N, C-alpha and C positions, 0 to 999 in steps of 0.2 A: 504493499499500500504506499509505503514511504517513497519507493522508487516511482510509482505512478504519480504520486502527488508532486514529486519533484519535477518529473517530465512535464506534468501539466503546468507547473509554474513556469518552466522554461519556455514551453509553447506560448503561454499567455504573454510572457515577457517579450518574446520575439514578435508576436502579433502587435503588441503595443508599440514596440520599437519600429515595426514596419509602417504602422499608421503615422508615427511621428516623422519618419523619413519621407512619407508620402507628401508632406507639405513642401511646396516649392519655396526655397529660401531666397530672399531678396535683400542684398546688402545695401545699406544707406549710410554713406559717410557724411559726417557733419562737423561743425566747428562750435557747437554749443556746449560750453562748460558749465560747471556749477549746478544751480537749481534748474536751469533750462535743459541741461543734459538729462536730469532726472525726469523732467516733464516729457522730453522726447521719448525716453524709455517707456514712460507710462502710456503715451499715445500709441506707440508701436504695440505694446502689450494688449491694449484694449482692441486694437484692430485684429491682432493675431487670435484673440479669444472669440472674436465675433464671427469668424468663418474658419473653415477647415482646410482650405486649399493653399493658402500662402502664409509665410512667416517673414515679417519685416525684421531685419536685424540691424539696428542702429549701431554705428561705430564712431566714437569721438576720435577725430584725427588731428586735433590741435587747433592752431589759429586758422583764420580764413585763408591766408596765403599758403600755409602748410597743407591745408585740406585740398585746395585747388591744385597746387603743384604736385601733390602726392597722387591725385587722381590722374593727372596728365602722365606722370611717370608710370603709373599702374597700367594705363591704357596701352602704352608702348610695349609693355611686357605681357599684354593680354590678361591682366589680373584686375581689371577695373571693376568698381561696384556698379550696380544697376542705376543707383541714385547718388548724386553728390550735391552737397550744398555749396553754392558759390556766392561770394559777396558781390554787391552790385557793380563794383568797379572792374570785376572780371567778366562782365557780360560780353563786351566786344571780343575779348580773347576767346571765350567759349563759342560765340557765334562764328568766329573765324575758323574754328575747328569743325568744319561741316562733316568731315568723315567720321568724327568721334561722337557727335550728338544725334539724338533722336528727338526731334522737336515735339513738344507736348501736344500741340494741336493735331499733329499727325498720329501720335501715339493713341490719343483718345478716339480719333476717327477709326484707326485700324482695329482697335479692340472693341469698337461699338459701345463705348462708355458714353453716357449722357454727359454732354459738355457744351456750355454756352459761355463764351468769353465775356458777354455782356453782363453776366451775373457777378463779375468781379469788379472791384473799384477801378474805374478807368485810369485814375491818377497813379495807381499802383501797377496795373497791368501794362500801361503805356511803356514803362521802362523795359518790359521783357517781351515786346512784340517786334516782328520784322516790319519791313516797309509796307507789306500788305495788311498790317494790323493783326497778324496771327501770333498767338502766344507760343514762344519758343521754349520758355521754361515756366515752372509753376511757382508763383509768388509764395513765400512762406513766412519769413521773418522780416517784414517790411516796417521801417520806422521813418520818421522825418524829424528834423530839428524843431524845437520849440523854445520859448523863453520861460525860464524858471525865475521866480522872484520871491524875495523874503518879505513877507507881509509885516512882520514886526519891525524891520528896519525902515520899510516904507512909512509905517505909521509914525515912527519917531521922527522921520524927516518931513511929515506932513503931506506925503504923497498918497493919493487915494486910488489911483488907477495905474496899471502898468502902461508903459509907452507903446504906442502903435506904430509910430514912425521913427526914423533915425534922428530927426530933429528933436522929437520928444525924448529920445534916449539921452541926448545931451542935457536937456532941461532937467529931467528927472535925476540924472546922475549928479548934476551940480548941487541939487537940493540934498542929495544923499551925502555928498562930501561936506556940505555946509553943516550937516548934523553931526559931523565928527567921523564919518566913515572914511576909510582909506582908499576905497575902490568902488566905482559904480557898477561896472560889469566886466565879466571875463567871457571867454568862449571856449568850447571844445571843438576839435576837428575843424580848424580854421579854413581849410580849403573847401570843405563841405558847406560850412555855414556862411563864410564871408566872400566866397567866389561863386561856387556852384549855385547855392540857394539865393544869393544876392541877385544873380542874373535871372534866376527863375521867377522870383517874387516880383521883380521889376521889369520883366519881359524884355531882357537884354541877352542876346546870344553870347555865349563864351567861346564859340567856335563856329566855323562855317559848316555847310552841309547839315543844317538842322542839328547842331551840336553833336555831329558824328553819326546820326541816324541815316544820313543820306549817302554814306560811303566812307571807305577807309582813308580817302584823300582829303580828309578834313584838316583844317588848320586853326589853331587857337587864336582868339581875338579878345581875350580878357585883359589886354593892355590898352583898351579904348578909354575915353574920357570918363564914363560913369564909374568904371571899376577903379581907375586911378584916383578919382575924387574921393571915393569911399575909403580906399586904403590910406590916402593922405589925411583924411579926417580921423581915422583910427590912430594914425601915427601921432597926430597932434593930441589926441585924447590920452594916448599912452604917456606922453610927457606931463600931462596935467593931472594924471591919476584917475581919470574917468574910466579908462580901459586898462586892464592889466593882463598881460599874456602869461599863461600858466603852463604852456607845453602843448605838444602834439596830442592827438587823439583825446582821451578824457582826462588827461593829466591835471587839468585846471579845476576839476570838480571840487577838490578840498578847499579852494579859495571861496567857494560858495558854501560848502558845508560848515566851515569854521566862521562864517559871517564876516569875512574880510571884504568880499564883494557881495553886493545885494542882488545882483542878477547874473545869470549865465545862459548861454545858448547851448543846448545839448539835445541829444536824441530823446525822442518820446519814450523809447524803451529804457531810458535811464530813470524813469519815474519810481520804480521800486527801490532803486539804490538811493534816490533822493529821500524817499520816505524813511528808509532805514537809517540814514545818516543825519536826518533833521528831526528826529523824534522830539516832540515838545516845542518845536519851532514852526509856526504857521508859514506856509509857502503857497504860492499860486503858480498856475501854468497859463501862459498866454501865447499868442501867435508871434511868429518872428516879425520884427519891425520891417517896414518897407520905406523906400525913398519917395516921399510925396512930390518931389521935383520931377520924378520920372514917370510915375503912374498915379492916377486918382484912386484906383482900387488895386490892391495887390493880387497877383495871380497865386496859384497853388505853389507850395513848396515841392521839392522833389525828394525821393526816398533814398534811404540807405538800407542796410540789412542785407538780406540775401534771398536767393530763390533755389529751387531744386531743379537740377538738370538730369536728364536721362541719357545714359551713355550706351552706345552701340556695342554689339558683341555678346548679347545675351539671347536666351531662348524665347520663343513666342510665348511660352507659358509664363516666364518671368515678367514679360512685358504686360501680360494680362493682369498679373498681380500688381504691378506698378500702377497701372491705370486705375484699378479698383481701389488701391490705397490712396491715390490722389483724389478720387471722388470722396472717399471717407474723410481725408484730411481737409477737404473744402467744405464739408457739411457745416451748417450753422452752429450746431452744438460743439463740435470740435474747435472750430475757429473762434467762437465766442470764448470758450474756456482758455484757449491759448492766448488770445488777446488780453483777457482779464488777468491772467496769471503773469504774463511777461511784460505787458505794456506795448508790445508790438501792435501794429494796425491789424484789424480784421480784414481779410482780403476779399470778402464778399459783402454785398449790401445786406443780405439776410443775416449774417453774423452780427453786423452792426445793429440792425433792428432788434435782434434777439437780446443783445446786451442792453439796449434801451428798455425793452419790455421787462427785463429782469431787474430794472432799477439800478443797474451798475453805475451809470454816470451820475445819478442823483446822490448815491451813497458816496461816490468818489469824485468830487468836483475837479475838473481839469482833465480828466482822463479822455474826454472826447475832443479836446482842443485840437490835437493832431489830425483827427478825422475831418473836423470842420475846416481846418486850414487846407487840407488836401482835396476837399470836395466842393467848396463854394465857388470855384471858378473852373471854367472849361480849359484844360491844358492847351497851350499853344506850342509851336515848334520850339520856343525858348523855355517852356516850363514842363515839357513832356519828360525830360530827363537828359542824360548825357550818355554817349557811347564812344569811348576812346580806348584804343589799344594801348597796352603798356601803361595804363593809368595809375597803377599802384606806384610805379616810378614817377609818373606825372605829379601825383599828389605830394610825393616826397620833395620833388623839386620846388613846388609851390611853398611848401613849409620852409624849406631852406631860404628861399628868397624873401619871404615875409618876415622871417626871424631877423634878417638883416635890417629890415625897416624898423622893427620894434626896438632894436638895439642902436638905432641911429647911424648905421653903417652905409645905408644907401637910401635914395628917395623911393617913393611909391612907383614912380614911372620907371626908374631903373630896375626895380625889383620885378615888376610885371613884364617889362620888356625882356628881361633875362629868363623869367619863367616861361614866357611864350616861346622864346627861341629854343631853349633847352627842351621844353615839352614837345615842340614840333619835331625835334630830332628823334624823340621817342616814337612819335606817331609815324614818322617815315620809316623807322626801323621796323615797326609792326607791319606797316603797309608792305614792305618788301618781303616780310615773312609769309605773307598771304599769296604771293605770286608763284 
């Protein structure tokens, strides 16, 4: 009896093992660390438990640049994942790799998945579409910069409303300084906030060919008068204490957390971090300022974050699973939960409406600011987004040149001329690589 029981157990174990192996595994490489990594694991686990055919396997691969370069290297050795998360500045690079990518619109059509690009927020999807308006990658963690401000410091300075224009930024900052503060505002990700989004909000191109959407032979133009005037003004403010540079990326956030600066411009997805670091300190979230000399009403800001790309070289069954997973990922319930947990934008109108009906924005004032900023204006060629090859290097160049302005080593015109010249060299290098 014992032998039969043992044999029965072995048979049952093999059957269970066979059932587990029957699931088609789909690898998803991503760059979300910390709590967001845990949330991605949760999303995948719920999808895996929901059906019996596919198993999504998320793999954290490090930073955005590490994840993208790792996927490219893996493709060359035929070890690529089915899905890879790529940050927005890698969009042109991915689109240039036509032999490596499986466009999302084509994937969803080939697998007969219900898919309508108009269900997604146009200001988000515009970044990830081709010249025919077809979605190439699936938006996932989209953010946009907003203005965070310290309500307690505003009250002390007698300021009742956050500034809407750049002129008001100066007026408000001077009141803050008069109240004893050392700094009016700082900014994170200066290329994103002070060049890319300055152009978008004020309907000014930062490059030819519709900011790169019209072809790889684009050329930078952000050394024109509006940009130069803006950087000149910030250089003047830097000397006066109105503006304080705190470093690249999000390095300047501590200046806001420790109440040295009363305002900062940063990602909408930084909201949870602001909350965690400003406990007991009232703060607000407002839209990015615009230049009232350039536009009467600001346009939408443009996004940051990343999207999900599908790579070629996998089986038809795997692609069916990817398409089904993308449909699940885009569902209102999943998107609303992801949006509310992370601070990233909901990628569909239904997810936004669901969050509204759940009372999320009433309970958490300011959490809908980014969505309103992104959806109240119809995107133009100047506010649709940017698409530049080698733009990771391009942003580094902009950072280097702007830092010389803040330190007084060169003028705004010199800095932007240099950044345009050096940036164009990168664009030409990328253009040659596509031939």
